[in-house]
VEXMIMI-151614 format. One record per atom (N, C-alpha, C, CB): x, y, z; residue number from 1; atom name. Coordinates in Angstrom, 3 decimals, padded with zeros to 6 digits, always signed. Glycine has a CB too. Layout:
N
c1,c2,c3,nr,atom
X,Y,Z,NUM,CA
...
REM end
This chain:
146
c1,c2,c3,nr,atom
-108.425,+062.109,+018.953,1,N
-109.525,+063.071,+019.347,1,CA
-109.805,+064.295,+019.006,1,C
-109.526,+063.238,+020.383,1,CB
-110.867,+064.610,+018.855,2,N
-111.056,+065.983,+018.545,2,CA
-111.967,+067.104,+019.440,2,C
-111.590,+065.894,+017.279,2,CB
-111.448,+068.085,+019.455,3,N
-112.174,+068.786,+020.496,3,CA
-112.336,+070.155,+019.756,3,C
-111.365,+068.855,+022.001,3,CB
-113.344,+071.288,+020.156,4,N
-113.635,+072.357,+019.341,4,CA
-113.575,+073.237,+020.195,4,C
-114.783,+072.373,+018.604,4,CB
-112.531,+074.423,+019.848,5,N
-111.980,+075.500,+021.051,5,CA
-113.550,+076.345,+020.655,5,C
-109.976,+076.628,+020.692,5,CB
-113.496,+077.182,+021.964,6,N
-114.793,+078.498,+021.971,6,CA
-114.916,+079.225,+020.559,6,C
-114.378,+079.919,+023.194,6,CB
-113.786,+079.680,+019.895,7,N
-113.693,+080.392,+019.084,7,CA
-113.899,+079.742,+017.761,7,C
-112.672,+080.979,+019.289,7,CB
-114.108,+078.413,+017.705,8,N
-114.338,+077.712,+016.227,8,CA
-113.196,+077.239,+015.915,8,C
-114.807,+078.595,+015.027,8,CB
-111.777,+077.131,+016.151,9,N
-110.977,+076.640,+016.265,9,CA
-110.831,+075.113,+016.049,9,C
-110.765,+077.075,+017.117,9,CB
-110.740,+074.225,+015.186,10,N
-110.383,+072.895,+015.159,10,CA
-109.196,+072.485,+016.221,10,C
-109.993,+072.601,+013.735,10,CB
-109.171,+071.835,+017.119,11,N
-108.147,+070.885,+017.704,11,CA
-108.147,+069.721,+017.520,11,C
-108.065,+070.865,+018.831,11,CB
-107.272,+068.929,+017.209,12,N
-107.145,+067.810,+017.232,12,CA
-105.941,+067.250,+018.147,12,C
-107.135,+067.529,+016.007,12,CB
-106.455,+066.153,+018.910,13,N
-105.509,+065.795,+020.178,13,CA
-104.959,+064.319,+019.561,13,C
-106.490,+065.644,+021.931,13,CB
-103.584,+063.678,+019.748,14,N
-103.126,+062.737,+019.054,14,CA
-103.024,+061.855,+020.649,14,C
-101.689,+063.147,+017.978,14,CB
-103.140,+060.722,+020.737,15,N
-102.858,+059.926,+021.713,15,CA
-101.832,+058.811,+021.413,15,C
-104.026,+059.445,+022.137,15,CB
-100.726,+058.916,+021.806,16,N
-099.790,+058.269,+021.474,16,CA
-099.603,+056.832,+022.376,16,C
-098.741,+059.207,+021.511,16,CB
-099.437,+055.418,+021.712,17,N
-099.462,+054.382,+022.629,17,CA
-097.927,+053.892,+022.118,17,C
-100.877,+053.246,+022.492,17,CB
-097.419,+053.479,+023.112,18,N
-095.757,+052.922,+022.864,18,CA
-095.903,+051.679,+021.950,18,C
-094.852,+052.372,+024.468,18,CB
-095.160,+051.453,+021.146,19,N
-095.184,+050.325,+020.445,19,CA
-093.906,+049.851,+020.222,19,C
-095.840,+050.467,+019.320,19,CB
-093.743,+048.656,+019.614,20,N
-092.296,+047.869,+019.838,20,CA
-091.263,+048.769,+019.074,20,C
-092.265,+046.156,+019.147,20,CB
-091.940,+049.360,+018.022,21,N
-090.811,+050.214,+017.434,21,CA
-090.189,+051.254,+018.444,21,C
-091.366,+051.016,+016.178,21,CB
-091.043,+052.015,+019.121,22,N
-090.468,+052.938,+020.159,22,CA
-089.992,+052.131,+021.095,22,C
-091.391,+053.925,+020.769,22,CB
-090.486,+051.162,+021.456,23,N
-089.533,+050.403,+022.653,23,CA
-088.432,+049.855,+022.597,23,C
-089.994,+049.470,+023.179,23,CB
-088.069,+049.622,+021.095,24,N
-086.983,+049.313,+020.519,24,CA
-085.953,+050.564,+020.179,24,C
-087.404,+048.592,+019.400,24,CB
-086.188,+051.330,+020.055,25,N
-085.346,+052.554,+019.990,25,CA
-085.070,+052.916,+021.573,25,C
-086.159,+053.841,+019.117,25,CB
-085.758,+052.889,+022.291,26,N
-085.279,+053.095,+023.807,26,CA
-084.395,+052.338,+024.167,26,C
-086.197,+052.940,+024.791,26,CB
-084.608,+051.157,+023.880,27,N
-083.523,+049.825,+024.535,27,CA
-082.352,+049.611,+023.736,27,C
-084.241,+048.233,+024.565,27,CB
-082.381,+050.508,+022.745,28,N
-080.712,+050.412,+021.749,28,CA
-079.705,+050.792,+022.708,28,C
-080.477,+051.669,+020.238,28,CB
-078.547,+050.567,+022.357,29,N
-077.281,+051.217,+023.429,29,CA
-076.995,+052.296,+022.589,29,C
-075.724,+050.205,+023.804,29,CB
-076.926,+053.175,+023.562,30,N
-076.499,+054.760,+023.043,30,CA
-075.030,+054.798,+022.251,30,C
-076.331,+055.887,+024.525,30,CB
-075.138,+055.458,+021.468,31,N
-074.051,+055.657,+020.304,31,CA
-073.487,+056.734,+020.251,31,C
-074.465,+055.536,+019.054,31,CB
-071.956,+057.193,+020.010,32,N
-071.706,+058.368,+020.086,32,CA
-072.029,+059.110,+018.975,32,C
-070.595,+058.486,+020.402,32,CB
-072.135,+060.429,+019.203,33,N
-072.603,+061.248,+017.818,33,CA
-071.902,+060.565,+016.718,33,C
-072.173,+062.947,+017.774,33,CB
-070.650,+060.601,+016.516,34,N
-069.895,+060.362,+015.515,34,CA
-070.113,+059.115,+014.657,34,C
-068.741,+060.395,+015.990,34,CB
-071.053,+058.254,+015.353,35,N
-071.059,+057.111,+014.747,35,CA
-073.006,+057.160,+014.297,35,C
-070.328,+055.750,+015.942,35,CB
-073.165,+057.604,+014.840,36,N
-074.963,+057.765,+014.332,36,CA
-074.877,+058.318,+012.785,36,C
-076.048,+059.204,+015.468,36,CB
-075.825,+057.885,+012.139,37,N
-076.135,+058.144,+010.529,37,CA
-077.993,+059.073,+010.911,37,C
-076.236,+055.977,+009.296,37,CB
-077.353,+060.122,+010.317,38,N
-078.422,+061.155,+010.390,38,CA
-079.007,+061.270,+008.751,38,C
-077.722,+062.727,+011.038,38,CB
-080.155,+061.343,+008.143,39,N
-080.317,+061.637,+007.210,39,CA
-080.655,+063.132,+006.880,39,C
-080.983,+060.843,+006.943,39,CB
-080.213,+063.496,+005.240,40,N
-080.616,+064.976,+005.331,40,CA
-081.414,+065.308,+004.476,40,C
-079.658,+065.882,+005.234,40,CB
-082.261,+066.317,+004.589,41,N
-082.840,+066.684,+003.255,41,CA
-082.649,+066.447,+002.120,41,C
-082.847,+067.553,+003.073,41,CB
-081.595,+066.500,+001.692,42,N
-080.773,+066.295,+000.789,42,CA
-080.528,+064.554,-000.002,42,C
-079.616,+066.869,+001.509,42,CB
-080.766,+063.834,+000.972,43,N
-080.483,+062.473,+001.137,43,CA
-080.951,+062.179,-000.007,43,C
-081.004,+061.714,+002.269,43,CB
-080.435,+060.767,-000.253,44,N
-080.647,+060.368,-001.828,44,CA
-081.806,+059.258,-001.656,44,C
-079.083,+059.657,-002.683,44,CB
-081.952,+059.290,-000.388,45,N
-083.053,+058.231,+000.068,45,CA
-084.424,+058.383,-000.605,45,C
-083.312,+058.343,+001.635,45,CB
-085.284,+057.766,-000.853,46,N
-086.616,+058.036,-001.699,46,CA
-087.303,+058.710,-000.351,46,C
-087.545,+056.441,-002.494,46,CB
-087.895,+059.627,-000.871,47,N
-088.791,+060.462,-000.419,47,CA
-090.296,+060.790,-001.268,47,C
-087.987,+061.599,-000.265,47,CB
-091.250,+060.773,-000.806,48,N
-092.578,+060.987,-001.405,48,CA
-092.703,+062.602,-001.357,48,C
-093.834,+060.155,-000.537,48,CB
-093.289,+063.163,-002.212,49,N
-093.532,+064.457,-002.229,49,CA
-095.215,+064.540,-002.100,49,C
-092.857,+065.113,-003.565,49,CB
-095.399,+065.514,-001.208,50,N
-096.697,+066.258,-000.529,50,CA
-097.086,+067.514,-000.937,50,C
-096.550,+066.463,+000.859,50,CB
-098.295,+067.491,-001.094,51,N
-098.874,+068.728,-001.630,51,CA
-099.770,+068.704,-000.833,51,C
-099.285,+068.896,-003.019,51,CB
-100.087,+070.381,-000.380,52,N
-100.924,+070.796,+000.767,52,CA
-101.753,+071.584,+000.155,52,C
-100.277,+071.459,+001.934,52,CB
-103.004,+071.752,-000.354,53,N
-103.685,+072.745,-000.996,53,CA
-104.835,+073.294,-000.086,53,C
-104.182,+072.222,-002.301,53,CB
-105.125,+074.775,+000.345,54,N
-106.042,+074.983,+000.841,54,CA
-106.954,+075.918,+000.395,54,C
-105.746,+075.097,+001.753,54,CB
-108.358,+075.988,+000.398,55,N
-109.102,+076.940,-000.357,55,CA
-110.333,+077.528,+000.546,55,C
-109.618,+076.230,-001.703,55,CB
-110.584,+078.709,+000.407,56,N
-111.886,+078.957,+001.059,56,CA
-113.212,+078.214,+000.735,56,C
-112.144,+080.250,+000.848,56,CB
-113.995,+078.305,+002.051,57,N
-115.280,+077.220,+001.698,57,CA
-116.548,+077.683,+002.510,57,C
-114.906,+075.485,+002.206,57,CB
-117.548,+077.729,+001.607,58,N
-118.858,+078.380,+002.453,58,CA
-118.973,+076.765,+003.434,58,C
-120.708,+078.931,+001.127,58,CB
-119.067,+077.223,+004.861,59,N
-119.563,+075.928,+005.605,59,CA
-120.815,+075.477,+005.483,59,C
-119.456,+076.014,+006.909,59,CB
-121.397,+076.203,+005.165,60,N
-123.033,+076.005,+005.170,60,CA
-123.267,+075.064,+003.780,60,C
-123.998,+077.728,+005.053,60,CB
-122.331,+074.855,+002.998,61,N
-122.287,+074.429,+001.660,61,CA
-121.678,+072.871,+001.762,61,C
-121.350,+075.507,+000.733,61,CB
-121.358,+072.350,+003.065,62,N
-120.798,+071.254,+003.146,62,CA
-121.019,+070.416,+002.234,62,C
-120.982,+070.797,+004.100,62,CB
-122.838,+069.954,+002.122,63,N
-123.103,+068.764,+001.474,63,CA
-123.033,+068.641,+000.245,63,C
-124.097,+068.371,+001.702,63,CB
-122.851,+070.229,-000.260,64,N
-122.468,+070.073,-001.444,64,CA
-121.051,+070.152,-002.061,64,C
-123.126,+070.783,-001.929,64,CB
-119.998,+069.968,-001.006,65,N
-118.708,+070.120,-001.009,65,CA
-118.578,+068.262,-001.077,65,C
-118.035,+071.161,+000.435,65,CB
-119.082,+067.512,-000.132,66,N
-119.090,+066.320,-000.454,66,CA
-119.316,+065.578,-001.259,66,C
-119.393,+066.005,-000.047,66,CB
-120.578,+066.136,-001.971,67,N
-120.759,+065.485,-002.961,67,CA
-120.133,+065.838,-004.368,67,C
-121.938,+065.434,-002.963,67,CB
-119.622,+066.904,-004.292,68,N
-118.604,+066.921,-005.433,68,CA
-117.208,+066.453,-005.518,68,C
-118.469,+068.061,-005.744,68,CB
-117.017,+066.031,-004.235,69,N
-115.675,+065.244,-004.234,69,CA
-116.124,+063.999,-004.299,69,C
-114.700,+065.421,-003.020,69,CB
-117.347,+063.426,-004.167,70,N
-117.310,+061.992,-004.024,70,CA
-117.589,+061.553,-005.149,70,C
-118.116,+061.414,-003.092,70,CB
-118.052,+062.851,-006.507,71,N
-117.922,+062.534,-007.906,71,CA
-116.828,+062.417,-008.447,71,C
-118.446,+063.269,-008.602,71,CB
-115.658,+062.803,-007.696,72,N
-114.355,+062.708,-008.558,72,CA
-113.382,+062.331,-007.837,72,C
-113.911,+063.894,-009.204,72,CB
-113.572,+061.961,-006.335,73,N
-112.366,+060.921,-005.711,73,CA
-111.787,+059.946,-006.632,73,C
-112.906,+059.999,-004.524,73,CB
-112.909,+059.056,-006.937,74,N
-112.239,+057.450,-007.741,74,CA
-111.359,+057.976,-008.517,74,C
-113.306,+056.363,-008.806,74,CB
-111.582,+059.126,-009.616,75,N
-110.543,+059.321,-010.873,75,CA
-109.548,+060.158,-010.077,75,C
-111.194,+060.189,-012.410,75,CB
-109.498,+060.612,-009.327,76,N
-108.003,+061.463,-008.633,76,CA
-107.676,+060.518,-007.922,76,C
-108.065,+062.945,-007.638,76,CB
-108.152,+059.505,-007.390,77,N
-107.316,+058.508,-006.631,77,CA
-106.501,+057.531,-007.421,77,C
-108.173,+057.724,-005.770,77,CB
-106.985,+057.478,-008.759,78,N
-106.466,+057.056,-009.761,78,CA
-105.553,+056.935,-010.378,78,C
-106.747,+057.229,-010.184,78,CB
-105.040,+058.406,-010.039,79,N
-103.663,+059.004,-010.644,79,CA
-102.380,+058.057,-010.555,79,C
-103.272,+060.380,-009.830,79,CB
-101.661,+057.923,-011.488,80,N
-100.441,+056.890,-011.247,80,CA
-099.550,+058.131,-010.373,80,C
-099.530,+056.127,-013.003,80,CB
-099.104,+056.883,-009.448,81,N
-098.092,+057.686,-008.628,81,CA
-098.481,+058.498,-007.566,81,C
-097.416,+058.515,-009.396,81,CB
-099.874,+058.541,-007.563,82,N
-100.575,+059.013,-006.072,82,CA
-100.689,+058.070,-005.037,82,C
-102.016,+059.468,-006.202,82,CB
-099.955,+058.438,-004.176,83,N
-100.349,+057.236,-002.651,83,CA
-101.000,+057.619,-001.914,83,C
-099.364,+056.756,-001.639,83,CB
-101.776,+058.642,-001.657,84,N
-102.882,+059.130,-000.817,84,CA
-103.020,+060.380,-001.150,84,C
-102.728,+059.015,+000.607,84,CB
-104.570,+060.903,-000.869,85,N
-105.244,+061.745,-000.966,85,CA
-106.371,+061.866,+000.045,85,C
-105.519,+061.696,-002.073,85,CB
-106.340,+063.223,+001.156,86,N
-106.861,+063.398,+002.003,86,CA
-107.571,+064.704,+002.153,86,C
-106.144,+063.095,+002.726,86,CB
-109.269,+064.875,+002.404,87,N
-109.718,+065.906,+002.404,87,CA
-110.091,+066.275,+003.684,87,C
-110.541,+065.958,+001.583,87,CB
-109.896,+067.364,+004.184,88,N
-110.091,+068.014,+005.709,88,CA
-110.979,+069.624,+005.656,88,C
-108.270,+068.308,+006.451,88,CB
-111.601,+069.713,+006.338,89,N
-112.512,+070.939,+006.289,89,CA
-112.417,+071.456,+008.033,89,C
-114.342,+070.431,+005.661,89,CB
-111.965,+072.796,+008.059,90,N
-111.616,+073.738,+009.372,90,CA
-113.312,+073.990,+009.699,90,C
-110.486,+075.501,+008.959,90,CB
-113.217,+074.533,+010.920,91,N
-114.520,+075.235,+011.023,91,CA
-114.533,+076.763,+010.892,91,C
-115.109,+074.909,+012.306,91,CB
-113.589,+077.422,+010.159,92,N
-113.487,+078.621,+009.956,92,CA
-113.492,+078.776,+008.701,92,C
-112.568,+079.143,+010.507,92,CB
-113.716,+077.575,+007.561,93,N
-114.267,+077.949,+006.550,93,CA
-113.017,+077.582,+005.534,93,C
-114.819,+079.423,+006.679,93,CB
-112.192,+076.675,+005.798,94,N
-110.951,+076.504,+004.935,94,CA
-111.284,+074.925,+004.357,94,C
-109.329,+076.677,+005.932,94,CB
-110.888,+074.389,+002.971,95,N
-111.016,+072.947,+002.426,95,CA
-109.651,+072.500,+002.138,95,C
-111.927,+072.824,+001.093,95,CB
-108.908,+071.997,+003.082,96,N
-107.593,+071.194,+002.662,96,CA
-107.514,+069.873,+001.877,96,C
-106.933,+070.868,+003.824,96,CB
-106.914,+069.816,+000.689,97,N
-106.427,+068.539,+000.012,97,CA
-104.764,+068.586,+000.163,97,C
-106.956,+068.487,-001.705,97,CB
-104.653,+067.426,+000.796,98,N
-103.382,+066.626,+001.100,98,CA
-103.221,+065.526,+000.303,98,C
-103.315,+066.147,+002.443,98,CB
-102.344,+065.849,-000.654,99,N
-101.711,+064.635,-001.553,99,CA
-100.349,+063.948,-001.159,99,C
-101.448,+065.176,-002.987,99,CB
-100.247,+062.933,-001.809,100,N
-098.928,+062.132,-001.400,100,CA
-098.304,+061.473,-002.516,100,C
-099.194,+061.027,-000.350,100,CB
-097.443,+061.801,-003.139,101,N
-096.982,+061.340,-004.577,101,CA
-095.964,+060.254,-004.237,101,C
-096.271,+062.609,-005.560,101,CB
-095.963,+059.126,-004.880,102,N
-094.805,+058.352,-004.807,102,CA
-093.203,+058.796,-005.173,102,C
-095.159,+057.357,-005.591,102,CB
-093.217,+059.784,-006.011,103,N
-092.145,+060.497,-006.264,103,CA
-092.305,+062.103,-007.316,103,C
-091.249,+059.352,-006.907,103,CB
-091.516,+062.554,-007.240,104,N
-091.400,+064.018,-008.218,104,CA
-092.206,+063.828,-009.464,104,C
-089.726,+064.409,-008.775,104,CB
-091.305,+062.889,-010.061,105,N
-091.740,+062.981,-011.357,105,CA
-093.423,+062.556,-011.536,105,C
-090.747,+062.036,-012.196,105,CB
-093.978,+061.647,-010.770,106,N
-095.573,+061.567,-010.601,106,CA
-096.250,+063.093,-010.241,106,C
-095.945,+060.429,-009.251,106,CB
-095.728,+063.800,-009.508,107,N
-096.354,+064.714,-008.587,107,CA
-096.030,+066.016,-009.915,107,C
-095.478,+064.839,-006.699,107,CB
-094.865,+065.739,-010.937,108,N
-094.699,+066.884,-011.801,108,CA
-095.930,+066.431,-013.088,108,C
-092.852,+067.037,-012.373,108,CB
-096.027,+065.295,-012.998,109,N
-096.877,+064.648,-014.236,109,CA
-098.761,+065.324,-013.814,109,C
-096.671,+062.346,-014.122,109,CB
-098.757,+064.796,-012.769,110,N
-100.361,+065.178,-011.919,110,CA
-100.647,+067.045,-012.108,110,C
-100.150,+064.705,-009.653,110,CB
-099.846,+067.399,-011.925,111,N
-099.935,+069.426,-011.787,111,CA
-099.519,+069.669,-013.072,111,C
-098.673,+070.479,-010.510,111,CB
-099.450,+068.787,-014.181,112,N
-099.200,+069.017,-015.677,112,CA
-100.725,+068.431,-016.463,112,C
-097.617,+068.020,-016.221,112,CB
-101.343,+067.781,-015.803,113,N
-102.137,+066.940,-016.490,113,CA
-103.467,+068.188,-016.630,113,C
-102.437,+065.319,-015.574,113,CB
-104.363,+067.312,-017.716,114,N
-105.489,+068.034,-017.899,114,CA
-106.454,+067.788,-016.720,114,C
-106.076,+067.703,-019.207,114,CB
-106.475,+066.596,-015.951,115,N
-107.359,+066.004,-014.897,115,CA
-107.095,+067.161,-013.862,115,C
-106.938,+064.348,-014.354,115,CB
-105.517,+067.787,-013.553,116,N
-106.036,+068.247,-012.468,116,CA
-106.267,+069.900,-013.238,116,C
-104.953,+067.993,-010.998,116,CB
-106.307,+070.578,-014.246,117,N
-106.668,+071.458,-014.423,117,CA
-108.133,+071.501,-014.717,117,C
-105.934,+071.847,-015.106,117,CB
-108.770,+070.514,-015.063,118,N
-110.291,+070.372,-014.896,118,CA
-110.961,+070.601,-013.620,118,C
-110.664,+069.101,-015.232,118,CB
-109.807,+070.055,-012.609,119,N
-110.302,+069.853,-011.089,119,CA
-110.084,+071.274,-010.503,119,C
-109.373,+068.608,-010.158,119,CB
-109.362,+072.045,-010.969,120,N
-109.188,+073.444,-010.420,120,CA
-110.348,+074.278,-010.824,120,C
-107.865,+074.117,-010.921,120,CB
-110.388,+074.325,-012.311,121,N
-111.810,+074.925,-012.688,121,CA
-112.808,+074.627,-012.225,121,C
-112.175,+074.824,-013.749,121,CB
-113.116,+073.315,-011.909,122,N
-114.558,+073.039,-011.339,122,CA
-114.765,+073.100,-009.969,122,C
-115.026,+071.767,-011.672,122,CB
-113.395,+073.499,-009.074,123,N
-113.720,+073.671,-007.644,123,CA
-113.731,+075.112,-007.653,123,C
-112.697,+073.001,-006.555,123,CB
-113.159,+076.067,-008.729,124,N
-113.628,+077.601,-008.467,124,CA
-114.968,+077.782,-008.676,124,C
-112.956,+078.636,-009.352,124,CB
-115.558,+077.176,-009.865,125,N
-116.908,+077.322,-010.217,125,CA
-117.964,+076.766,-009.260,125,C
-117.070,+076.737,-011.461,125,CB
-117.223,+076.119,-008.266,126,N
-118.382,+075.456,-007.093,126,CA
-118.961,+076.293,-006.432,126,C
-117.899,+074.578,-005.995,126,CB
-120.211,+076.054,-006.072,127,N
-120.851,+076.449,-005.214,127,CA
-120.729,+076.802,-003.673,127,C
-121.459,+075.848,-005.400,127,CB
-119.445,+076.043,-003.261,128,N
-119.329,+075.675,-001.818,128,CA
-117.521,+076.950,-001.962,128,C
-119.200,+073.247,-001.394,128,CB
-117.231,+076.954,-002.847,129,N
-115.961,+077.860,-003.062,129,CA
-116.319,+079.158,-002.497,129,C
-115.507,+078.047,-004.640,129,CB
-115.298,+079.716,-001.369,130,N
-115.391,+080.787,-001.255,130,CA
-114.305,+081.898,-001.475,130,C
-115.820,+080.734,-000.334,130,CB
-114.369,+082.400,-002.856,131,N
-113.103,+083.368,-003.459,131,CA
-112.592,+084.407,-002.396,131,C
-113.625,+084.321,-004.855,131,CB
-113.363,+084.711,-001.338,132,N
-112.644,+085.627,-000.377,132,CA
-111.797,+085.326,+000.421,132,C
-113.288,+086.170,+000.315,132,CB
-111.431,+083.992,+000.171,133,N
-110.458,+083.471,+001.227,133,CA
-109.347,+083.114,+000.217,133,C
-111.032,+082.112,+002.236,133,CB
-108.120,+083.466,+000.641,134,N
-106.827,+083.536,-000.285,134,CA
-106.418,+081.917,-000.383,134,C
-105.436,+084.599,+000.478,134,CB
-106.568,+081.376,-001.211,135,N
-106.156,+079.733,-001.332,135,CA
-104.520,+079.931,-001.052,135,C
-106.552,+078.875,-003.164,135,CB
-103.914,+078.767,-000.483,136,N
-102.549,+078.201,+000.009,136,CA
-102.330,+077.198,-000.354,136,C
-102.299,+078.070,+001.210,136,CB
-100.618,+077.133,-000.569,137,N
-100.126,+075.943,-001.095,137,CA
-099.108,+075.317,-000.526,137,C
-099.811,+076.081,-002.228,137,CB
-098.682,+074.271,-000.002,138,N
-097.161,+073.921,+000.228,138,CA
-096.790,+072.610,-000.086,138,C
-096.736,+074.103,+001.615,138,CB
-096.054,+072.693,-000.919,139,N
-095.416,+071.271,-001.627,139,CA
-093.719,+071.006,-001.237,139,C
-095.540,+071.452,-003.548,139,CB
-093.370,+069.926,-000.679,140,N
-092.449,+069.319,-000.208,140,CA
-092.358,+068.032,-000.003,140,C
-092.256,+069.755,+000.606,140,CB
-091.092,+067.282,+000.547,141,N
-090.772,+065.907,+000.521,141,CA
-090.939,+065.507,+002.061,141,C
-089.260,+065.627,-000.117,141,CB
-092.022,+064.458,+001.867,142,N
-092.082,+063.808,+003.092,142,CA
-090.629,+063.275,+004.004,142,C
-092.937,+062.658,+002.726,142,CB
-090.075,+063.774,+005.175,143,N
-089.158,+063.153,+005.586,143,CA
-089.165,+062.154,+006.270,143,C
-088.626,+063.707,+005.986,143,CB
-089.232,+060.749,+005.615,144,N
-089.466,+059.373,+006.546,144,CA
-088.590,+059.440,+007.789,144,C
-089.040,+057.910,+005.710,144,CB
-087.311,+060.032,+007.964,145,N
-086.460,+059.761,+009.044,145,CA
-086.680,+060.550,+010.157,145,C
-085.185,+059.870,+008.699,145,CB
-087.730,+061.293,+009.911,146,N
-087.790,+062.072,+011.266,146,CA
-089.271,+061.901,+011.937,146,C
-087.462,+063.753,+010.993,146,CB
REM end
């Protein structure tokens, strides 16, 4: 569910419905802490790499941004090793691109590619881009065990 805050802040509400997995976890017999297996950040388990990039956007140019993205989305989504990409817009004028890569090598290859360099160049030249807002980026490993 999505609600709009009076000051223009986007609020997302997530409703959780009990699933078989959740019920199975709650029905599991309690184990002592010494026997539980907890994965760590440095665990060798296969983790996907996530990148969140946020840029300034002129909200009155939303249609232009939607057209710009639709012209590029198929090519970006066809990137080898890219598991998922989502675009979101905040009511405060920020455009967020959330990428998930299957592994670190795929992420590095994308970041070093001509495709990425062209995308960055075209983004900052687009009419909807707001250079007055400082871009931000987060790169990390998705933690499947949390």
